C-alpha positions in Angstrom: 84.9 101.2 90.3 84.0 97.7 91.2 83.3 96.5 94.8 86.5 95.5 96.6 87.2 91.8 96.9 89.8 89.7 98.9 93.2 91.0 97.8 94.9 87.6 97.9 98.1 87.2 95.9 96.4 84.6 93.8 93.7 87.0 92.9 96.3 89.6 92.3 98.4 87.2 90.1 95.3 86.8 87.9 94.9 90.5 87.6 98.6 90.9 86.6 98.5 88.1 84.1 95.1 89.0 82.5 95.2 92.9 82.5 98.5 94.5 83.7 101.2 92.4 81.8 99.4 92.4 78.4 99.1 96.1 78.4 102.5 97.3 79.8 104.2 97.7 76.4 101.5 99.9 75.1 101.3 102.0 78.2 105.0 102.7 78.0 104.8 103.4 74.3 102.0 105.8 74.5 102.5 107.2 78.1 98.8 106.7 78.9 97.5 106.3 82.4 96.7 102.6 83.0 93.0 103.1 83.9 92.2 99.5 83.1 94.8 98.3 85.4 93.6 100.4 88.3 90.0 99.3 87.6 91.0 95.6 87.7 93.1 96.2 91.0 90.2 97.9 92.5 87.9 95.0 91.7 90.6 92.6 93.4 90.6 94.7 96.7 94.1 95.9 96.2 93.1 99.6 96.8 91.6 98.7 100.2 94.7 96.8 101.5 95.5 99.3 104.2 91.8 100.1 105.0 90.3 98.9 108.3 88.3 95.8 108.3 85.6 97.6 110.1 85.0 99.7 106.9 85.4 96.8 104.5 89.2 96.9 104.0 91.8 94.2 104.6 93.9 95.9 107.4 97.0 94.8 105.7 100.7 95.5 106.9 103.7 96.8 105.2 104.7 93.1 104.5 101.5 93.0 102.4 102.3 96.2 100.7 105.7 95.0 99.7 104.4 91.6 98.3 101.6 93.4 96.4 104.0 96.0 94.8 106.6 93.7 94.0 104.2 91.3 92.0 102.6 94.4 90.2 106.1 95.8 89.3 107.4 92.5 87.7 104.7 93.3 85.0 104.6 97.2 84.9 106.3 99.5 87.3 104.1 102.5 86.1 100.9 100.8 87.6 102.9 99.7 90.7 104.0 103.3 91.4 100.4 104.4 91.1 99.4 101.9 93.7 102.3 102.8 95.8 101.4 106.5 95.9 97.9 105.5 96.8 99.0 103.3 99.7 101.2 106.3 100.9 98.2 108.6 100.9 96.0 106.1 102.5 98.7 105.8 105.4 97.5 109.3 106.2 93.8 109.3 105.3 93.2 106.1 107.4 94.1 107.6 110.7 93.1 111.3 110.0 90.6 111.3 107.0 86.9 111.4 106.9 84.8 108.1 107.2 83.1 108.5 103.8 86.5 108.7 101.9 87.8 105.9 104.0 84.9 103.7 103.2 85.2 104.5 99.5 88.9 103.5 99.5 88.1 100.3 101.4 85.6 99.5 98.6 87.9 100.0 95.9 85.9 103.2 94.7 88.6 105.9 95.5 92.1 106.4 94.3 94.3 108.9 96.2 98.0 110.0 95.8 100.5 112.3 97.3 101.0 116.0 96.3 104.3 116.8 98.1 107.0 117.8 95.7 107.1 121.5 94.9 108.8 123.8 92.3 110.3 125.9 95.2 111.6 123.0 97.4 112.1 120.4 94.7 112.9 117.1 96.1 113.0 118.5 99.7 109.5 117.2 100.3 109.9 118.1 104.1 110.1 121.9 103.3 106.9 122.9 101.5 106.8 126.5 100.3 103.2 126.5 99.4 100.7 128.4 101.5 97.6 127.7 103.4 95.6 130.8 104.5 92.9 131.0 106.9 89.6 132.0 105.2 87.1 131.8 108.1 85.6 128.3 108.0 87.8 127.4 105.1 91.3 127.5 104.1 92.9 128.9 100.8 95.6 126.9 99.2 98.1 128.3 96.9 100.8 126.0 95.4 103.0 124.9 92.5 103.3 121.1 92.8 106.1 119.7 90.5 105.5 116.0 90.5 102.2 114.5 91.3 101.7 110.8 90.4 98.1 110.3 89.1 97.7 114.0 88.5 94.2 114.6 87.1 93.4 110.9 87.5 93.2 110.3 91.3 90.1 111.0 93.3 91.8 113.1 95.9 95.4 114.4 96.8 97.0 114.3 100.3 98.5 117.9 99.8 101.2 119.5 101.8 101.6 123.1 102.5 103.1 125.4 105.3 101.1 125.6 108.4 98.2 128.1 108.7 99.1 129.4 112.1 101.0 126.8 114.2 104.7 126.2 114.4 106.4 123.4 112.3 107.2 123.0 108.7 104.1 121.3 107.2 100.4 120.8 107.4 98.5 118.1 105.3 95.2 118.4 103.6 92.8 116.0 101.7 91.9 117.8 98.5 89.2 116.5 96.2 90.1 116.2 92.6 87.2 118.5 91.5 88.3 121.3 93.9 87.9 124.8 92.1 91.5 126.3 91.5 93.3 123.0 91.6 94.4 121.9 88.1 97.0 119.9 86.2 99.6 122.4 84.9 101.4 120.3 82.2 102.1 117.1 80.7 104.4 114.2 81.3 106.5 112.5 78.6 109.1 110.7 80.9 112.1 108.6 80.3 110.6 105.9 82.4 107.5 105.2 84.4 105.7 106.7 81.5 102.3 105.6 82.5 101.9 107.1 86.0 100.8 110.6 85.0 103.5 112.4 87.1 102.5 115.8 86.1 102.7 119.3 87.7 99.7 120.7 89.5 98.8 124.1 90.8 96.4 125.5 93.4 95.4 129.0 92.7 93.2 130.3 95.4 91.7 126.9 96.0 89.4 126.8 98.9 88.8 123.6 101.1 86.9 123.4 104.4 89.0 123.5 107.6 87.9 120.0 108.1 89.9 118.9 105.2 93.1 119.1 107.4 94.8 115.8 108.0 96.1 115.9 111.6 96.9 119.0 113.5 98.2 122.2 111.9 102.0 122.1 111.8 102.2 118.3 112.5 102.4 117.2 108.8 106.1 116.4 108.9 105.8 114.2 112.0 102.9 112.4 110.3 104.9 111.9 107.1 107.9 110.6 109.0 105.7 108.2 111.0 103.4 106.9 108.3 104.1 108.2 104.8 107.9 107.7 104.7 107.9 104.0 105.9 105.1 103.1 103.5 106.8 104.9 100.6 110.3 103.8 101.2 109.6 100.2 101.8 107.1 100.2 98.8 109.6 101.8 96.6 112.1 99.2 97.5 109.5 96.5 96.7 108.9 98.1 93.2 112.6 98.0 92.5 112.8 94.4 93.6 110.1 93.4 91.3 111.8 95.2 88.3 115.0 93.4 89.2 113.3 89.9 89.3 111.7 90.6 86.0 115.1 91.7 84.4 117.0 88.6 85.7 114.2 86.3 84.5 114.5 87.8 81.0 118.3 87.4 81.3 118.0 83.7 82.3 115.7 83.1 79.4 118.0 84.8 77.0 121.0 82.8 78.3 119.3 79.5 78.3 117.6 79.8 74.7 120.2 81.6 72.7 122.9 79.5 71.1 126.3 79.7 69.4 125.5 77.2 66.7 129.2 76.9 65.6 130.1 76.0 69.2 127.0 73.9 69.9 126.4 75.8 73.1 123.9 78.1 74.7 125.2 81.4 76.1 124.5 79.9 79.5 127.3 77.4 78.8 129.8 80.2 78.4 131.6 80.6 81.7 131.9 84.4 81.5 128.2 84.8 80.8 127.4 82.6 83.8 129.6 84.7 86.1 127.9 87.8 85.0 124.6 86.4 85.6 125.5 85.0 88.9 126.6 88.4 90.2 123.3 89.9 89.1 121.2 87.1 90.6 123.2 87.6 93.8 122.5 91.3 93.9 118.8 90.6 93.6 118.8 88.2 96.5 120.9 90.6 98.6 118.4 93.3 98.1 115.4 90.8 98.9 117.4 89.9 102.1 117.7 93.7 103.1 114.0 94.2 102.3 113.0 91.3 104.5 115.0 92.6 107.4 113.7 96.0 107.1 110.2 94.6 107.3 111.2 92.4 110.2 112.7 95.5 112.0 109.6 97.5 111.6 107.2 94.6 112.5 109.2 93.7 115.7 109.8 97.4 116.7 113.6 96.7 116.6 115.9 99.7 117.7 117.4 99.9 114.1 113.8 100.0 112.4 114.1 103.7 111.5 117.7 103.3 110.1 116.7 100.3 108.0 113.7 102.3 106.6 116.1 105.1 105.6 118.4 102.7 103.9 116.0 100.3 102.1 115.0 102.6 99.1 118.6 103.5 98.3 119.8 100.0 98.6 117.1 98.6 96.4 117.2 101.6 93.9 120.8 101.5 93.4 120.7 97.7 93.0 118.0 97.9 90.4 119.9 100.4 88.4 123.0 98.1 88.4 121.1 95.0 87.7 119.2 96.8 84.8 122.5 97.9 83.3 124.0 94.5 83.9 121.2 92.7 82.1 121.3 95.2 79.2 125.0 94.3 78.7 124.5 90.6 79.3 121.6 90.4 76.7 123.5 92.6 74.2 121.5 93.8 71.2 118.5 91.6 72.1 117.9 94.0 75.1 117.1 96.9 72.7 114.1 95.1 71.3 111.1 96.8 73.1 108.9 93.6 73.0 111.2 91.8 75.5 110.6 94.7 78.1 114.3 94.8 79.2 114.9 98.4 78.1 111.6 99.5 79.6 112.4 97.9 83.0 115.9 99.4 82.9 114.5 102.9 82.2 111.8 102.4 85.0 114.5 101.2 87.4 116.5 104.4 87.1 113.6 106.5 88.5 114.2 105.4 92.1 117.5 107.3 92.2 116.0 110.7 91.6 112.7 110.2 93.1 112.4 112.1 96.5 113.9 111.5 98.7 116.9 110.7 96.4 119.6 108.2 97.0 121.9 111.1 98.1 119.2 112.5 100.5 118.8 109.1 102.0 122.5 108.6 102.5 122.7 112.0 104.2 119.7 111.0 106.6 121.5 107.7 107.3 124.8 109.5 108.0 123.1 112.1 110.3 121.2 109.4 112.1 124.2 107.2 112.8 126.3 110.2 113.8 123.9 111.5 116.4 122.8 114.6 114.3 119.1 115.7 113.5 117.7 114.5 110.2 116.7 118.0 109.2 118.6 121.3 109.3 122.1 122.5 109.0 124.5 121.8 106.1 
């Protein structure tokens, strides 16, 4: 990959316009991994957004993460999701990973991702059933991972397992892509987010050095809750917001350029259409306000920061599904034309509902948090 540059939004806008947007339709059609997009983003400095300035990175915040992901998602949510999973992985690697990998990420020379979801515990990422077994100066990993974004494409995986010996539900490891015994175990032909290579993976007697552990044995859930979850939930909300903005932009164009010739009016001049559009536009703006409040809560250390983080993905994901459905209805038959990108974005928007933690799981967390119950355990 090329050397990292300043990841300003102006630079990113150029990458989106020149590379990501023109290729989005074909990526969705073919389901291919957007390697050219990732190369261009690496050259713009985007992959090093969360890396330390001491290593050549930007030292960005969650506010920067949200802004970057929204802009990418307006053009292609598959590419945005790949970058989001990279950011989520870097949130662990930066404080706990080896310096050579951290430097490579800062330079735009290394793409990482999460490998959490498993066949045995499905969307309950907090309860891995895969094993990590002591092998002297090394550790043996055995696992069946069910959904790994950038599977077979990333340079490394932030991999979860049960602890080797300690108490606690989870330990995390940095697993290089070329580790013997680690392989992609299937293909991905998805309904939406078709370009993000979200494929199953297995580890069959894969051996990594003990130094590959990220944080203490058994401390993986605490690290995930403190670093991965805020990055992922806020970033996911930003992807949903980018999709919604693109959808209402397409709707506005349709309403202002399509005419009832026999009435001498555009669709925008029809009161019923205006009311439908206004409701969708308002839902997008409500979501933006909620995301902004979540970012403010985290940045300022507000008492409700954890609650907002638990809410924001569900708020944005459900809004994106509603807005996508509304734009499909508002634009009628034109929305079914693939070249407009409306039906693609609608399909992409639906993924947030079922992506772990699902809307239902997040609502349960919010209920537990506000009723004085522990987030995990019990019925």
